[in-house]
N, C-alpha and C positions, 0 to 999 in steps of 0.2 A: 578109360577115357572114352568119350562119347567118338563111334564111328559115323557122324553126320562129316558131310565136308561142307566145308567155306569159303568164302570170296570175297573181294570188293568186291561188291555193285558198284559199275560207271554208269555215269549218268543219264546212259537211256535208258535206264529203266528206275531212273528216280522215280517217276509217279505209278510204276508197280508199287512201291516201300511206300510211296505215301499213300496211299491205297491199305496198307497194311499196317501201320500206323494207326489210319481214325479207326480203326476196326480190329486195334488191339486196348484193352482195359490199362496195359503201359505205354502208350504211346502220346504223343502231348505238342504241344506246337513246336518246342525241342527240337523232338525227331527230324522236325520236316525238312525235305532239304530247302526248301524253299525260304524258312526262314536261314538258315544257316548262313544257307548265298548273303543272303542279305548282311548278315551280322561278322562272314569271315569276310565280305568286304569293304568294311568299315575296322575293322578290329586289327589289318594283316592275316590272319588266320586262315586255318586250309579246313578241311574235313574231311572226313569218310565216313561211308556205314559198310560194317563189314555184316555177310547173310552168315544162314549158315539155313540149308536146304537138307529136303527127302525128297529125291524125284525132282517135279516139276515145283514142288511147294515147298514158299516159306517156313523155317520154321522159328525163326526170331532172328534178330540183327541188334545189334550193340553200333549206336553213335558217335566219333572219336573226332573233337577239334582241339584242333595241334596249333601253341606260339610257338616263338620263342620268348622266354622273359629272362633275363639276367645268366645270356650266354645256355639257356639249355632249352630241350625243346621241349616241351610241357602238352603233351594232353592229359585237358582239365575240364569240369564247367569250370565257369566264369561269370563273373556282371552280366549280366540279362540273356547267360543261360545258365538255370537253376537246374536244372536235371541236366545231363549227358550220361545215355547210357544205356540197357537194354532194354528189346521191344520183345516179346514172344505173344508167337499165333495166343489168341482165345482157347480154352480148354475145353474138347469137345466129350474126351467119353465123360460117363456115371461114374466111372472110379474112379476115388483116388489114387491107386496107385499109379495107373495106366497115364493120370494125371503127373502126377510129380517125375513118376518119369522121363514124359516128354518135355517138361521144362527141362531135368536134369542133365538130357542128352544133347538139348538146346546151348543150355547156360556152358557148357562143358564143355562145344566146341566154339563156342564164341570166348568164355576165357582163355581157352589156349592162346589162337588166334588175335587178339588184345595184349595179354604176353609179349608176343614175340613183334610186336614193333616195335621201332626201333627211335625208340623215342626216352630220354632221360627221364620222365617221370609220367607216369600211365594212373590217371586217375580217374573212378566211373561213378555218378553217381544215380542210380537207376529214375522213377517213380516210388511212391511207396508202397505203390499193390505186389513190387517181387521185392518178395521177400526169403528165398529162399537161395545167399548166397553161397554155399557147404564148397560147392568146385573151385569156387574164387578161393578161400580160406585151406585145401587141399592145394595150391596150388602156391604159399605162403603171404598172403595180398594180408596186409590189412584192412582192418574192418571197423566203422566207426559210424558213427548217428549222426543224423541232423533233419531237424526238424521245418513243418512249413504248419498252417493253419489253412486246410482249405471247411469253406464252406459246404454245405450240400443246399444241390437247387429243387425244391420238388416244389412246396406252391405256397407261392404269396405270402398265404399267412401265416403258412409254420414255417418262410423267413424273417419275414416279420418278427414274429413271434420268441425265434431264439434271439436275439438282438437284444441286448441289457436294457434294461425299460432305462438307464439316462441317458442311452445314442438314442433310443426310441424319441423318448421325451426336446432329442438336438434336434431330432430331423423333423418333427412334429412345429418348434419351432422355427427354423428356419424356411419350413415351408409358406410361415404363416408368413414370414420375412417378404418371401418374396423372387424367395430365390428359385430359381428352375434349373436345369440341367438337360444341356449340351454334349453333340457330339461332332466338330466340326477338325479345321484343320489347323487353328489355331497354337500352332509350335512356338511364339516366338514367347508365347502364356503360360505354358505347361513350360518352360523350360526355365525361366526368370524364378519361377513358385516351383522350381524340383533344385536352382541351383539356392537358393535361400534356403530351404532344408535343412540342405549340405550343409550351409555356411554356417547352421544356425546349430551345426550338432558336430561340426570339425570331421564331418565325411566326404572321402573322395567320391569328383562327382562320377558315371557311368564312362560319362563316351566327353571326349570336347564339344560346346557349343555344334559348331560344323559337321562333324561326325556323325552328332546323336538327334544331330536334325534329316541329315540323308537315311539313317539307320530309320527313322522314324517314318518319311515321305515314302521310303520306297516298302515296307513294312504293309503302309497303307496302301498303298497302289497295289501292290502284291493282294489285299484282300487279306492280310492278314494281323491285322495291329486298329485299333480305336484307341482318339484322345479322347477324356470323354472330359469337360467342366463343369463347375457350379458359378454359375453365374447373379451377379448380385441386381436386382432393379437398373442399374443403369447399365450392369452391359460387363465391371468386371468380374475378371476370373480371380473366385477365392480358394477354388483349394481343383486340382485335376490330379487325371492318374493316366496311366496309360497300360491298356486291355490288351497281351495279344491271346487272340482265337483263330482259330484256324476249323471250327466245325469239330473239330474232339470233344467229348461231353465236358473235359475240363477246361471252362479259361486262367489263362494268367494274372494277376495284377502287379506287372514287373516296375513301373516307379509311380510314382506321386509330388506331387508338392501342395503348400500351402499358405492364404499368405494370413500371417497370421496377428496380426492387426482387424481378423473376421472368424478366428475358431471360438469364439463363443457364442455367433448367429447360429453355427453347428455346420457348418460346408466341411467339414470334411464325411460321419457321417449321414448327412442327407445325400452330397456323391458319389459312397459304396452302396449305399439301398438305391437308387437312382441306378447301380449299376448292376448290379445284382436282379432287377426288375427289368432293365434291359435283356439278361442275358436271359430269364426266364422265357419269354417272351418268345426269345431267337430258340427255345429248345436244350441250351445248357443244362448239365445239370448239377454241376459244381466251379466254384472257383475258386483255386488256388491264389491267397493271397501276397505268395513270393516270404519263406523265411519266418522265424519263431528264436530268436535270438531272444534273451533276458532280459531287456526295455520295455520303457513309457510304449512305446512302437506295436509292440507287441502286445503286450494289453491289450491296448486298443483293434487290434484283431481280433484276437478271444474276445473280446469284448460284443464285434459283429457276428457273433453265434456261428464262428470256427472250429472245427474241429482239429485239436493237434494230430499229426498224420505224421512218423518218422519217414527216415529215408537213410537207408545202407551208402556209405563214403569206403567207394572201397581203392586202396593204391595197391599197385606193385611195387615190388621193396625197388626201390631209388638206383638209378644206374653209379656204375665209380663215379663220376665227374659229378653226378649230385651231392651225390654226400662229401668230395670235397668243400665241392661251394658251399653247401649247409653247415659245414666245418668252419670253410673261413668266415660266413659269418656271422659263426655262433663268435670264435675267437674273435671277431672284431667290437664285436655288442658288450663284450668282457672287456675288453680293454677303453672300453671306450664308458665301463655305469664305475669303472677303475680309479679312469680318469677326473667327472664327475665328482666322486667320493675323494679323490686327492682333493680337489678343486675345493670342493665345503667345507674340509677341515682348515682348511689353511686359512677360507674364508674367518671360519670358527673361532680360529686363534689369531687369525691379525696379522698372521704372514702369507707375504709373496708364496702363489704356489710352484712349486720348481724350484725354492731357495733352500740355503743349507746352511745347518745349523753349526755356527765356525769351536765352537764350545767354549768362547770367552764367558 
């Protein structure tokens, strides 16, 4: 076990942590306390930062976001918090053995501290840069994998050249049709199109309307987010996206929407390209497109020139209470499925469900 001490970081030291996150390849806006404060305020959650130190130097930390779900205290990533996990000091030694040993020491200490948190479920999902999770496996944590697409932002010509040729054709079509990209505070247009997409796909919204408004407005006020729109010559918004960026080299596109009536004009790829152009101008080196589940949206992300990147999802063995809740939910699900099957058989036989054969 590592001899590195760990402690909960007090709020007055958050600026120090924010600087540490900005300098680490494992950092992201999701580990930024200012972002977490906004998210906690609109979701009713709380967060804490545990750090491991060597002398007066931070060696690493882990962000833990906590909510109460179904009567359980759950520490986990969630919608609008795609990554929530470890951030380590950039390696300084030229020797691989020393770099590995330093990160293992910090990971061991942080894993033990996270395992001791008084929660029913503890789940950690670091950025794809964190690849050594042996200390958590040694503690009996389960290991799964999630995927996202990340677009490298190097030179405009290279970025555009990696985009699928069909999408490049649509970008040119949108440009010829007079679409323009804007960055502004038109939340109503953003939410309307975001809501419409979720309605079409039967997906649940990230947040209720007014909570989402407060989330976006507070992030914009803190300089952590931008609303991007592709507008028709009439000024109407045809596509929209929310980008989270705090100066860390990788920005994150976390929510989007589009008008189905204007998809053929190429508004979606046009807007994504304009977002990448703007990020390039501001010095960003990557854009995480958030998630890569197997669906049509993911296919679109891959065509934007994104590279598929895996991230470990690590979960501590659940508490006894969490196991009981899971078992009850599973039993209710099986009973419901059996009831549906009985009703289906009864309907096919023409006899009301629950009727009894008298034997006559």
